PDB file of N, H, CA, C and O in Angstrom:
ATOM      1  N   MET A   1       5.180   3.697  26.765  1.00  0.00           N
ATOM      2  CA  MET A   1       4.765   1.789  25.996  1.00  0.00           C
ATOM      3  C   MET A   1       6.104   1.729  24.742  1.00  0.00           C
ATOM      4  O   MET A   1       7.105   2.196  24.198  1.00  0.00           O
ATOM      5  N   PRO A   2       5.724   1.358  24.799  1.00  0.00           N
ATOM      6  CA  PRO A   2       7.548   0.811  22.941  1.00  0.00           C
ATOM      7  C   PRO A   2       6.589   1.461  21.759  1.00  0.00           C
ATOM      8  O   PRO A   2       7.226   2.301  21.123  1.00  0.00           O
ATOM      9  N   CYS A   3       4.897   1.259  21.179  1.00  0.00           N
ATOM     10  H   CYS A   3       4.380   0.577  21.695  1.00  0.00           H
ATOM     11  CA  CYS A   3       4.429   1.882  20.020  1.00  0.00           C
ATOM     12  C   CYS A   3       5.397   3.980  20.685  1.00  0.00           C
ATOM     13  O   CYS A   3       6.366   4.464  20.099  1.00  0.00           O
ATOM     14  N   ASP A   4       4.919   4.433  21.512  1.00  0.00           N
ATOM     15  H   ASP A   4       4.132   4.040  21.988  1.00  0.00           H
ATOM     16  CA  ASP A   4       4.938   5.544  22.155  1.00  0.00           C
ATOM     17  C   ASP A   4       7.003   5.519  21.374  1.00  0.00           C
ATOM     18  O   ASP A   4       7.208   6.082  20.299  1.00  0.00           O
ATOM     19  N   VAL A   5       7.989   4.937  22.007  1.00  0.00           N
ATOM     20  H   VAL A   5       7.822   4.479  22.880  1.00  0.00           H
ATOM     21  CA  VAL A   5       8.781   4.881  21.388  1.00  0.00           C
ATOM     22  C   VAL A   5       9.326   5.003  19.640  1.00  0.00           C
ATOM     23  O   VAL A   5      10.323   5.358  19.010  1.00  0.00           O
ATOM     24  N   LEU A   6       7.903   4.438  19.380  1.00  0.00           N
ATOM     25  H   LEU A   6       7.093   4.151  19.891  1.00  0.00           H
ATOM     26  CA  LEU A   6       8.126   4.036  17.499  1.00  0.00           C
ATOM     27  C   LEU A   6       7.930   5.317  17.030  1.00  0.00           C
ATOM     28  O   LEU A   6       8.704   6.160  16.577  1.00  0.00           O
ATOM     29  N   LEU A   7       6.714   5.295  17.234  1.00  0.00           N
ATOM     30  H   LEU A   7       6.086   4.610  17.603  1.00  0.00           H
ATOM     31  CA  LEU A   7       6.126   6.589  16.881  1.00  0.00           C
ATOM     32  C   LEU A   7       6.029   8.499  17.078  1.00  0.00           C
ATOM     33  O   LEU A   7       5.457   9.421  16.494  1.00  0.00           O
ATOM     34  N   ARG A   8       7.366   8.270  18.768  1.00  0.00           N
ATOM     35  H   ARG A   8       7.831   7.521  19.242  1.00  0.00           H
ATOM     36  CA  ARG A   8       7.064   9.098  19.191  1.00  0.00           C
ATOM     37  C   ARG A   8       5.736   9.953  19.409  1.00  0.00           C
ATOM     38  O   ARG A   8       5.200  10.398  18.394  1.00  0.00           O
ATOM     39  N   ARG A   9       4.872  10.353  21.282  1.00  0.00           N
ATOM     40  H   ARG A   9       5.308   9.991  22.106  1.00  0.00           H
ATOM     41  CA  ARG A   9       4.109  11.178  21.216  1.00  0.00           C
ATOM     42  C   ARG A   9       3.436  11.369  21.097  1.00  0.00           C
ATOM     43  O   ARG A   9       2.984  10.236  20.931  1.00  0.00           O
ATOM     44  N   PRO A  10       2.364  12.191  20.942  1.00  0.00           N
ATOM     45  CA  PRO A  10       1.582  13.217  19.828  1.00  0.00           C
ATOM     46  C   PRO A  10       2.436  14.380  21.707  1.00  0.00           C
ATOM     47  O   PRO A  10       2.854  14.073  22.823  1.00  0.00           O
ATOM     48  N   GLU A  11       2.165  16.042  20.655  1.00  0.00           N
ATOM     49  H   GLU A  11       1.826  16.291  19.748  1.00  0.00           H
ATOM     50  CA  GLU A  11       3.584  16.771  20.610  1.00  0.00           C
ATOM     51  C   GLU A  11       2.075  17.445  21.042  1.00  0.00           C
ATOM     52  O   GLU A  11       2.295  18.548  20.543  1.00  0.00           O
ATOM     53  N   GLU A  12       0.771  17.570  21.581  1.00  0.00           N
ATOM     54  H   GLU A  12       0.592  16.673  21.987  1.00  0.00           H
ATOM     55  CA  GLU A  12      -0.316  18.439  21.385  1.00  0.00           C
ATOM     56  C   GLU A  12      -0.416  17.487  23.012  1.00  0.00           C
ATOM     57  O   GLU A  12       0.140  16.448  23.367  1.00  0.00           O
ATOM     58  N   THR A  13      -1.426  18.446  23.742  1.00  0.00           N
ATOM     59  H   THR A  13      -1.878  19.291  23.453  1.00  0.00           H
ATOM     60  CA  THR A  13      -1.956  17.880  24.882  1.00  0.00           C
ATOM     61  C   THR A  13      -3.143  18.550  24.852  1.00  0.00           C
ATOM     62  O   THR A  13      -3.539  19.489  24.161  1.00  0.00           O
ATOM     63  N   PHE A  14      -3.915  17.549  26.195  1.00  0.00           N
ATOM     64  H   PHE A  14      -3.594  16.786  26.756  1.00  0.00           H
ATOM     65  CA  PHE A  14      -5.370  16.566  25.515  1.00  0.00           C
ATOM     66  C   PHE A  14      -5.854  17.517  26.595  1.00  0.00           C
ATOM     67  O   PHE A  14      -5.038  18.367  26.952  1.00  0.00           O
ATOM     68  N   GLU A  15      -7.365  17.514  27.328  1.00  0.00           N
ATOM     69  H   GLU A  15      -8.028  16.824  27.039  1.00  0.00           H
ATOM     70  CA  GLU A  15      -7.402  17.644  28.353  1.00  0.00           C
ATOM     71  C   GLU A  15      -8.656  16.953  28.508  1.00  0.00           C
ATOM     72  O   GLU A  15      -9.584  17.637  28.940  1.00  0.00           O
ATOM     73  N   ASN A  16      -8.896  15.672  28.233  1.00  0.00           N
ATOM     74  H   ASN A  16      -8.142  15.116  27.881  1.00  0.00           H
ATOM     75  CA  ASN A  16      -9.510  14.262  28.168  1.00  0.00           C
ATOM     76  C   ASN A  16      -8.737  13.144  27.451  1.00  0.00           C
ATOM     77  O   ASN A  16      -7.645  12.984  26.906  1.00  0.00           O
ATOM     78  N   ILE A  17     -10.340  12.151  27.846  1.00  0.00           N
ATOM     79  H   ILE A  17     -11.228  12.281  28.288  1.00  0.00           H
ATOM     80  CA  ILE A  17      -8.912  10.765  26.921  1.00  0.00           C
ATOM     81  C   ILE A  17      -9.998  10.869  25.118  1.00  0.00           C
ATOM     82  O   ILE A  17      -9.708  10.425  24.008  1.00  0.00           O
ATOM     83  N   ASP A  18     -11.340  11.718  25.644  1.00  0.00           N
ATOM     84  H   ASP A  18     -11.575  12.079  26.546  1.00  0.00           H
ATOM     85  CA  ASP A  18     -12.847  11.690  24.690  1.00  0.00           C
ATOM     86  C   ASP A  18     -11.875  12.569  23.230  1.00  0.00           C
ATOM     87  O   ASP A  18     -12.033  12.258  22.049  1.00  0.00           O
ATOM     88  N   GLU A  19     -10.661  13.954  23.857  1.00  0.00           N
ATOM     89  H   GLU A  19     -10.533  14.206  24.816  1.00  0.00           H
ATOM     90  CA  GLU A  19     -10.150  14.641  23.145  1.00  0.00           C
ATOM     91  C   GLU A  19      -9.082  14.362  22.525  1.00  0.00           C
ATOM     92  O   GLU A  19      -8.695  15.102  21.619  1.00  0.00           O
ATOM     93  N   TYR A  20      -8.302  13.093  22.935  1.00  0.00           N
ATOM     94  H   TYR A  20      -8.616  12.493  23.670  1.00  0.00           H
ATOM     95  CA  TYR A  20      -7.261  12.427  23.047  1.00  0.00           C
ATOM     96  C   TYR A  20      -7.942  11.080  21.357  1.00  0.00           C
ATOM     97  O   TYR A  20      -7.458  10.962  20.231  1.00  0.00           O
ATOM     98  N   ILE A  21      -8.931  10.500  21.883  1.00  0.00           N
ATOM     99  H   ILE A  21      -9.323  10.596  22.798  1.00  0.00           H
ATOM    100  CA  ILE A  21      -9.568   9.438  21.115  1.00  0.00           C
ATOM    101  C   ILE A  21     -10.231   9.895  19.417  1.00  0.00           C
ATOM    102  O   ILE A  21     -10.314   9.275  18.357  1.00  0.00           O
ATOM    103  N   SER A  22     -10.545  11.043  19.780  1.00  0.00           N
ATOM    104  H   SER A  22     -10.477  11.547  20.641  1.00  0.00           H
ATOM    105  CA  SER A  22     -10.924  12.130  18.310  1.00  0.00           C
ATOM    106  C   SER A  22      -9.612  12.043  18.245  1.00  0.00           C
ATOM    107  O   SER A  22      -9.011  11.135  17.672  1.00  0.00           O
ATOM    108  N   HIS A  23      -9.101  12.987  18.832  1.00  0.00           N
ATOM    109  H   HIS A  23      -9.589  13.724  19.298  1.00  0.00           H
ATOM    110  CA  HIS A  23      -8.443  13.646  17.661  1.00  0.00           C
ATOM    111  C   HIS A  23      -7.357  12.394  17.060  1.00  0.00           C
ATOM    112  O   HIS A  23      -7.148  12.429  15.847  1.00  0.00           O
ATOM    113  N   LEU A  24      -6.594  11.183  17.955  1.00  0.00           N
ATOM    114  H   LEU A  24      -6.764  11.154  18.940  1.00  0.00           H
ATOM    115  CA  LEU A  24      -6.166   9.819  17.352  1.00  0.00           C
ATOM    116  C   LEU A  24      -7.515   9.613  15.780  1.00  0.00           C
ATOM    117  O   LEU A  24      -7.261   9.819  14.593  1.00  0.00           O
ATOM    118  N   GLU A  25      -8.927   9.141  16.412  1.00  0.00           N
ATOM    119  H   GLU A  25      -9.134   8.974  17.376  1.00  0.00           H
ATOM    120  CA  GLU A  25      -9.651   8.695  15.529  1.00  0.00           C
ATOM    121  C   GLU A  25      -9.498   9.505  13.921  1.00  0.00           C
ATOM    122  O   GLU A  25      -9.574   8.846  12.884  1.00  0.00           O
ATOM    123  N   GLU A  26      -9.354  10.482  13.923  1.00  0.00           N
ATOM    124  H   GLU A  26      -9.292  11.017  14.765  1.00  0.00           H
ATOM    125  CA  GLU A  26      -9.002  11.366  12.949  1.00  0.00           C
ATOM    126  C   GLU A  26      -6.923  12.565  12.002  1.00  0.00           C
ATOM    127  O   GLU A  26      -6.467  13.507  11.354  1.00  0.00           O
ATOM    128  N   ARG A  27      -6.534  10.566  13.269  1.00  0.00           N
ATOM    129  H   ARG A  27      -6.904   9.801  13.796  1.00  0.00           H
ATOM    130  CA  ARG A  27      -4.849  10.912  12.487  1.00  0.00           C
ATOM    131  C   ARG A  27      -5.491   9.286  11.742  1.00  0.00           C
ATOM    132  O   ARG A  27      -4.867   8.942  10.738  1.00  0.00           O
ATOM    133  N   MET A  28      -6.299   8.626  12.051  1.00  0.00           N
ATOM    134  H   MET A  28      -6.806   8.906  12.867  1.00  0.00           H
ATOM    135  CA  MET A  28      -5.746   6.904  11.986  1.00  0.00           C
ATOM    136  C   MET A  28      -7.093   7.556  10.103  1.00  0.00           C
ATOM    137  O   MET A  28      -6.893   7.139   8.962  1.00  0.00           O
ATOM    138  N   LEU A  29      -7.727   8.113  10.329  1.00  0.00           N
ATOM    139  H   LEU A  29      -7.889   8.452  11.256  1.00  0.00           H
ATOM    140  CA  LEU A  29      -8.206   7.864   8.980  1.00  0.00           C
ATOM    141  C   LEU A  29      -7.600   8.450   8.182  1.00  0.00           C
ATOM    142  O   LEU A  29      -7.569   7.919   7.072  1.00  0.00           O
ATOM    143  N   THR A  30      -6.859   9.768   8.352  1.00  0.00           N
ATOM    144  H   THR A  30      -6.884  10.199   9.254  1.00  0.00           H
ATOM    145  CA  THR A  30      -5.977  10.148   7.319  1.00  0.00           C
ATOM    146  C   THR A  30      -5.064   9.309   6.621  1.00  0.00           C
ATOM    147  O   THR A  30      -4.824   9.145   5.425  1.00  0.00           O
ATOM    148  N   ILE A  31      -4.387   8.574   8.208  1.00  0.00           N
ATOM    149  H   ILE A  31      -4.582   8.708   9.180  1.00  0.00           H
ATOM    150  CA  ILE A  31      -3.163   7.289   7.819  1.00  0.00           C
ATOM    151  C   ILE A  31      -3.956   6.418   7.034  1.00  0.00           C
ATOM    152  O   ILE A  31      -3.166   5.699   6.421  1.00  0.00           O
ATOM    153  N   HIS A  32      -5.205   6.102   6.724  1.00  0.00           N
ATOM    154  H   HIS A  32      -5.847   6.686   7.222  1.00  0.00           H
ATOM    155  CA  HIS A  32      -6.486   5.344   6.209  1.00  0.00           C
ATOM    156  C   HIS A  32      -6.096   5.731   4.703  1.00  0.00           C
ATOM    157  O   HIS A  32      -5.341   5.136   3.935  1.00  0.00           O
ATOM    158  N   GLN A  33      -6.754   6.780   4.530  1.00  0.00           N
ATOM    159  H   GLN A  33      -7.367   7.264   5.155  1.00  0.00           H
ATOM    160  CA  GLN A  33      -6.638   7.422   2.997  1.00  0.00           C
ATOM    161  C   GLN A  33      -5.368   7.200   2.511  1.00  0.00           C
ATOM    162  O   GLN A  33      -5.299   6.832   1.338  1.00  0.00           O
ATOM    163  N   TRP A  34      -4.310   7.343   3.158  1.00  0.00           N
ATOM    164  H   TRP A  34      -4.366   7.642   4.111  1.00  0.00           H
ATOM    165  CA  TRP A  34      -2.678   7.932   2.448  1.00  0.00           C
ATOM    166  C   TRP A  34      -2.216   7.077   1.764  1.00  0.00           C
ATOM    167  O   TRP A  34      -1.682   7.205   0.662  1.00  0.00           O
ATOM    168  N   ALA A  35      -2.532   5.387   2.861  1.00  0.00           N
ATOM    169  H   ALA A  35      -2.966   5.283   3.756  1.00  0.00           H
ATOM    170  CA  ALA A  35      -1.893   4.379   2.754  1.00  0.00           C
ATOM    171  C   ALA A  35      -2.791   3.632   0.930  1.00  0.00           C
ATOM    172  O   ALA A  35      -2.294   3.210  -0.114  1.00  0.00           O
ATOM    173  N   ARG A  36      -4.267   3.823   1.419  1.00  0.00           N
ATOM    174  H   ARG A  36      -4.670   4.166   2.267  1.00  0.00           H
ATOM    175  CA  ARG A  36      -5.982   3.677   0.238  1.00  0.00           C
ATOM    176  C   ARG A  36      -4.193   4.425  -0.722  1.00  0.00           C
ATOM    177  O   ARG A  36      -3.060   4.031  -0.443  1.00  0.00           O
ATOM    178  N   GLU A  37      -4.431   5.175  -1.463  1.00  0.00           N
ATOM    179  H   GLU A  37      -5.351   5.495  -1.690  1.00  0.00           H
ATOM    180  CA  GLU A  37      -4.044   6.520  -1.830  1.00  0.00           C
ATOM    181  C   GLU A  37      -3.243   5.833  -2.923  1.00  0.00           C
ATOM    182  O   GLU A  37      -3.412   5.521  -4.102  1.00  0.00           O
ATOM    183  N   ARG A  38      -2.176   5.729  -1.882  1.00  0.00           N
ATOM    184  H   ARG A  38      -2.039   5.983  -0.925  1.00  0.00           H
ATOM    185  CA  ARG A  38      -0.786   5.024  -2.656  1.00  0.00           C
ATOM    186  C   ARG A  38      -0.952   3.469  -3.274  1.00  0.00           C
ATOM    187  O   ARG A  38      -0.073   2.941  -3.956  1.00  0.00           O
ATOM    188  N   LEU A  39      -2.521   2.672  -2.842  1.00  0.00           N
ATOM    189  H   LEU A  39      -3.235   3.101  -2.288  1.00  0.00           H
ATOM    190  CA  LEU A  39      -2.179   0.614  -3.101  1.00  0.00           C
ATOM    191  C   LEU A  39      -3.257   1.310  -4.237  1.00  0.00           C
ATOM    192  O   LEU A  39      -4.010   0.628  -4.932  1.00  0.00           O
ATOM    193  N   ASP A  40      -3.209   2.253  -4.268  1.00  0.00           N
ATOM    194  H   ASP A  40      -2.597   2.807  -3.704  1.00  0.00           H
ATOM    195  CA  ASP A  40      -4.598   2.879  -5.513  1.00  0.00           C
ATOM    196  C   ASP A  40      -3.386   3.066  -7.043  1.00  0.00           C
ATOM    197  O   ASP A  40      -3.443   2.643  -8.198  1.00  0.00           O
ATOM    198  N   PHE A  41      -2.371   3.913  -6.279  1.00  0.00           N
ATOM    199  H   PHE A  41      -2.325   4.256  -5.341  1.00  0.00           H
ATOM    200  CA  PHE A  41      -1.382   4.147  -7.454  1.00  0.00           C
ATOM    201  C   PHE A  41      -1.044   3.234  -7.360  1.00  0.00           C
ATOM    202  O   PHE A  41      -1.542   2.696  -8.349  1.00  0.00           O
ATOM    203  N   SER A  42      -0.189   2.103  -6.592  1.00  0.00           N
ATOM    204  H   SER A  42       0.215   2.540  -5.789  1.00  0.00           H
ATOM    205  CA  SER A  42       0.841   1.331  -6.976  1.00  0.00           C
ATOM    206  C   SER A  42      -0.239   0.103  -8.296  1.00  0.00           C
ATOM    207  O   SER A  42      -0.167  -0.524  -9.353  1.00  0.00           O
ATOM    208  N   SER A  43      -1.176   0.491  -7.093  1.00  0.00           N
ATOM    209  H   SER A  43      -1.235   1.000  -6.235  1.00  0.00           H
ATOM    210  CA  SER A  43      -1.955  -0.744  -8.615  1.00  0.00           C
ATOM    211  C   SER A  43      -2.789  -0.477 -10.175  1.00  0.00           C
ATOM    212  O   SER A  43      -3.115  -1.273 -11.055  1.00  0.00           O
ATOM    213  N   GLU A  44      -2.874   0.293 -10.109  1.00  0.00           N
ATOM    214  H   GLU A  44      -2.609   0.940  -9.394  1.00  0.00           H
ATOM    215  CA  GLU A  44      -2.673   1.374 -11.694  1.00  0.00           C
ATOM    216  C   GLU A  44      -0.771   0.881 -11.775  1.00  0.00           C
ATOM    217  O   GLU A  44      -0.661  -0.122 -12.481  1.00  0.00           O
ATOM    218  N   LYS A  45       0.507   1.335 -11.264  1.00  0.00           N
ATOM    219  H   LYS A  45       0.417   2.149 -10.690  1.00  0.00           H
ATOM    220  CA  LYS A  45       1.391   1.530 -11.978  1.00  0.00           C
ATOM    221  C   LYS A  45       1.588  -0.425 -11.773  1.00  0.00           C
ATOM    222  O   LYS A  45       2.616  -0.125 -12.381  1.00  0.00           O
ATOM    223  N   MET A  46       1.601  -1.233 -11.651  1.00  0.00           N
ATOM    224  H   MET A  46       0.766  -1.476 -11.158  1.00  0.00           H
ATOM    225  CA  MET A  46       1.349  -2.454 -12.104  1.00  0.00           C
ATOM    226  C   MET A  46       0.290  -3.242 -12.678  1.00  0.00           C
ATOM    227  O   MET A  46       0.463  -4.319 -13.249  1.00  0.00           O
ATOM    228  N   GLU A  47      -0.285  -2.940 -12.587  1.00  0.00           N
ATOM    229  H   GLU A  47      -0.426  -2.066 -12.123  1.00  0.00           H
ATOM    230  CA  GLU A  47      -1.078  -3.396 -14.055  1.00  0.00           C
ATOM    231  C   GLU A  47      -0.522  -2.039 -15.864  1.00  0.00           C
ATOM    232  O   GLU A  47      -0.348  -2.279 -17.059  1.00  0.00           O
ATOM    233  N   TYR A  48      -0.478  -1.184 -15.293  1.00  0.00           N
ATOM    234  H   TYR A  48      -0.619  -0.989 -14.322  1.00  0.00           H
ATOM    235  CA  TYR A  48       0.275  -0.455 -16.637  1.00  0.00           C
ATOM    236  C   TYR A  48       1.326  -1.392 -17.541  1.00  0.00           C
ATOM    237  O   TYR A  48       1.329  -1.714 -18.729  1.00  0.00           O
ATOM    238  N   ARG A  49       2.463  -1.755 -16.107  1.00  0.00           N
ATOM    239  H   ARG A  49       2.461  -1.493 -15.142  1.00  0.00           H
ATOM    240  CA  ARG A  49       3.476  -2.415 -16.214  1.00  0.00           C
ATOM    241  C   ARG A  49       2.777  -4.118 -16.950  1.00  0.00           C
ATOM    242  O   ARG A  49       3.282  -4.920 -17.735  1.00  0.00           O
ATOM    243  N   TYR A  50       1.818  -4.101 -16.437  1.00  0.00           N
ATOM    244  H   TYR A  50       1.407  -3.449 -15.799  1.00  0.00           H
ATOM    245  CA  TYR A  50       1.217  -6.028 -17.503  1.00  0.00           C
ATOM    246  C   TYR A  50       0.981  -5.998 -18.655  1.00  0.00           C
ATOM    247  O   TYR A  50       0.789  -6.788 -19.580  1.00  0.00           O
ATOM    248  N   ASN A  51       1.033  -4.650 -18.422  1.00  0.00           N
ATOM    249  H   ASN A  51       1.189  -4.009 -17.671  1.00  0.00           H
ATOM    250  CA  ASN A  51       0.521  -5.068 -20.531  1.00  0.00           C
ATOM    251  C   ASN A  51       0.969  -3.724 -21.691  1.00  0.00           C
ATOM    252  O   ASN A  51       0.666  -3.292 -22.803  1.00  0.00           O
ATOM    253  N   VAL A  52       1.840  -3.473 -20.604  1.00  0.00           N
ATOM    254  H   VAL A  52       2.085  -3.824 -19.701  1.00  0.00           H
ATOM    255  CA  VAL A  52       2.589  -3.172 -21.953  1.00  0.00           C
ATOM    256  C   VAL A  52       3.965  -4.370 -22.166  1.00  0.00           C
ATOM    257  O   VAL A  52       4.850  -4.352 -23.021  1.00  0.00           O
ATOM    258  N   LYS A  53       3.738  -5.352 -21.056  1.00  0.00           N
ATOM    259  H   LYS A  53       3.019  -5.367 -20.361  1.00  0.00           H
ATOM    260  CA  LYS A  53       4.333  -6.541 -21.797  1.00  0.00           C
ATOM    261  C   LYS A  53       3.842  -7.854 -22.372  1.00  0.00           C
ATOM    262  O   LYS A  53       4.203  -9.029 -22.440  1.00  0.00           O
ATOM    263  N   THR A  54       2.655  -6.929 -22.823  1.00  0.00           N
ATOM    264  H   THR A  54       2.362  -5.974 -22.768  1.00  0.00           H
ATOM    265  CA  THR A  54       1.917  -7.791 -22.997  1.00  0.00           C
ATOM    266  C   THR A  54       1.709  -8.637 -24.426  1.00  0.00           C
ATOM    267  O   THR A  54       1.299  -7.901 -25.324  1.00  0.00           O
ATOM    268  N   PHE A  55       1.849  -9.622 -24.706  1.00  0.00           N
ATOM    269  H   PHE A  55       2.182 -10.220 -23.977  1.00  0.00           H
ATOM    270  CA  PHE A  55       2.483  -9.769 -25.911  1.00  0.00           C
ATOM    271  C   PHE A  55       2.049  -9.895 -27.251  1.00  0.00           C
ATOM    272  O   PHE A  55       2.564 -11.010 -27.340  1.00  0.00           O
ATOM    273  N   LYS A  56       1.282  -9.641 -28.985  1.00  0.00           N
ATOM    274  H   LYS A  56       0.864  -8.735 -28.913  1.00  0.00           H
ATOM    275  CA  LYS A  56       0.514  -8.371 -29.813  1.00  0.00           C
ATOM    276  C   LYS A  56       0.197 -10.292 -30.124  1.00  0.00           C
ATOM    277  O   LYS A  56       0.261 -10.864 -29.036  1.00  0.00           O
ATOM    278  N   GLU A  57      -0.043 -11.090 -31.054  1.00  0.00           N
ATOM    279  H   GLU A  57      -0.095 -10.626 -31.938  1.00  0.00           H
ATOM    280  CA  GLU A  57      -1.169 -12.105 -31.922  1.00  0.00           C
ATOM    281  C   GLU A  57       0.337 -11.993 -33.064  1.00  0.00           C
ATOM    282  O   GLU A  57       0.862 -11.107 -33.738  1.00  0.00           O
ATOM    283  N   GLY A  58       0.584 -13.395 -32.786  1.00  0.00           N
ATOM    284  H   GLY A  58       0.158 -14.115 -32.238  1.00  0.00           H
ATOM    285  CA  GLY A  58       1.522 -13.390 -33.824  1.00  0.00           C
ATOM    286  C   GLY A  58       3.575 -12.974 -33.003  1.00  0.00           C
ATOM    287  O   GLY A  58       4.700 -13.059 -33.494  1.00  0.00           O
ATOM    288  N   GLU A  59       3.188 -12.670 -32.007  1.00  0.00           N
ATOM    289  H   GLU A  59       2.273 -12.601 -31.608  1.00  0.00           H
ATOM    290  CA  GLU A  59       4.782 -11.980 -31.954  1.00  0.00           C
ATOM    291  C   GLU A  59       5.571 -13.093 -31.668  1.00  0.00           C
ATOM    292  O   GLU A  59       5.273 -13.333 -30.498  1.00  0.00           O
ATOM    293  N   MET A  60       6.148 -13.672 -31.914  1.00  0.00           N
ATOM    294  H   MET A  60       6.390 -13.477 -32.864  1.00  0.00           H
ATOM    295  CA  MET A  60       7.963 -14.997 -31.464  1.00  0.00           C
ATOM    296  C   MET A  60       8.022 -14.828 -29.880  1.00  0.00           C
ATOM    297  O   MET A  60       8.320 -13.654 -29.663  1.00  0.00           O
ATOM    298  N   VAL A  61       7.826 -15.658 -28.461  1.00  0.00           N
ATOM    299  H   VAL A  61       7.584 -16.612 -28.638  1.00  0.00           H
ATOM    300  CA  VAL A  61       7.968 -16.042 -26.881  1.00  0.00           C
ATOM    301  C   VAL A  61       9.281 -17.160 -27.403  1.00  0.00           C
ATOM    302  O   VAL A  61       9.969 -17.648 -28.300  1.00  0.00           O
ATOM    303  N   TRP A  62       8.945 -17.057 -26.089  1.00  0.00           N
ATOM    304  H   TRP A  62       8.387 -16.660 -25.360  1.00  0.00           H
ATOM    305  CA  TRP A  62       9.791 -18.433 -26.047  1.00  0.00           C
ATOM    306  C   TRP A  62       9.212 -19.001 -24.857  1.00  0.00           C
ATOM    307  O   TRP A  62       9.492 -18.539 -23.751  1.00  0.00           O
ATOM    308  N   LEU A  63       8.649 -19.693 -24.964  1.00  0.00           N
ATOM    309  H   LEU A  63       8.421 -20.067 -25.863  1.00  0.00           H
ATOM    310  CA  LEU A  63       8.101 -21.033 -24.351  1.00  0.00           C
ATOM    311  C   LEU A  63       9.369 -22.253 -22.781  1.00  0.00           C
ATOM    312  O   LEU A  63      10.116 -23.228 -22.870  1.00  0.00           O
ATOM    313  N   HIS A  64       8.841 -21.261 -21.511  1.00  0.00           N
ATOM    314  H   HIS A  64       8.234 -20.470 -21.439  1.00  0.00           H
ATOM    315  CA  HIS A  64       9.368 -23.088 -21.155  1.00  0.00           C
ATOM    316  C   HIS A  64       7.962 -23.747 -20.235  1.00  0.00           C
ATOM    317  O   HIS A  64       6.914 -23.413 -19.684  1.00  0.00           O
ATOM    318  N   ASN A  65       8.766 -24.826 -20.522  1.00  0.00           N
ATOM    319  H   ASN A  65       9.618 -25.097 -20.970  1.00  0.00           H
ATOM    320  CA  ASN A  65       7.601 -25.951 -20.883  1.00  0.00           C
ATOM    321  C   ASN A  65       8.895 -27.433 -19.315  1.00  0.00           C
ATOM    322  O   ASN A  65       9.425 -28.502 -19.616  1.00  0.00           O
ATOM    323  N   PRO A  66       8.888 -26.726 -17.890  1.00  0.00           N
ATOM    324  CA  PRO A  66       8.955 -27.819 -17.932  1.00  0.00           C
ATOM    325  C   PRO A  66       8.674 -28.542 -17.486  1.00  0.00           C
ATOM    326  O   PRO A  66       9.543 -28.937 -16.709  1.00  0.00           O
ATOM    327  N   GLN A  67       7.223 -29.488 -17.468  1.00  0.00           N
ATOM    328  H   GLN A  67       6.517 -29.167 -18.100  1.00  0.00           H
ATOM    329  CA  GLN A  67       7.752 -31.126 -17.829  1.00  0.00           C
ATOM    330  C   GLN A  67       8.185 -32.236 -18.635  1.00  0.00           C
ATOM    331  O   GLN A  67       7.980 -33.446 -18.729  1.00  0.00           O
ATOM    332  N   GLN A  68       9.342 -30.703 -19.553  1.00  0.00           N
ATOM    333  H   GLN A  68       9.509 -29.720 -19.476  1.00  0.00           H
ATOM    334  CA  GLN A  68       8.945 -31.607 -21.019  1.00  0.00           C
ATOM    335  C   GLN A  68      10.931 -32.270 -20.207  1.00  0.00           C
ATOM    336  O   GLN A  68      11.333 -33.433 -20.250  1.00  0.00           O
ATOM    337  N   GLU A  69      11.711 -31.045 -19.590  1.00  0.00           N
ATOM    338  H   GLU A  69      11.385 -30.100 -19.556  1.00  0.00           H
ATOM    339  CA  GLU A  69      12.683 -31.946 -18.983  1.00  0.00           C
ATOM    340  C   GLU A  69      13.110 -33.373 -18.312  1.00  0.00           C
ATOM    341  O   GLU A  69      14.205 -33.799 -17.947  1.00  0.00           O
ATOM    342  N   LYS A  70      11.655 -33.998 -18.298  1.00  0.00           N
ATOM    343  H   LYS A  70      10.765 -33.651 -18.595  1.00  0.00           H
ATOM    344  CA  LYS A  70      11.569 -34.770 -16.410  1.00  0.00           C
ATOM    345  C   LYS A  70      12.121 -36.329 -18.310  1.00  0.00           C
ATOM    346  O   LYS A  70      12.331 -37.522 -18.089  1.00  0.00           O
TER     347      LYS A  70
END
């Protein structure tokens, strides 16, 4: 199948379909957990970057107002 070409077939051999499904579920849960951790890390990183660029009261800023250009 195309997904086997992309993801490679499992190198383990399984006695029956139930064993394969159990192994697949474990892999999917591990991948899901890893993806969740990466999303949390990215979210924290984006929040930090946003907060670093937050302006303080009284700071000079450049204001762009496209409606005034018309």
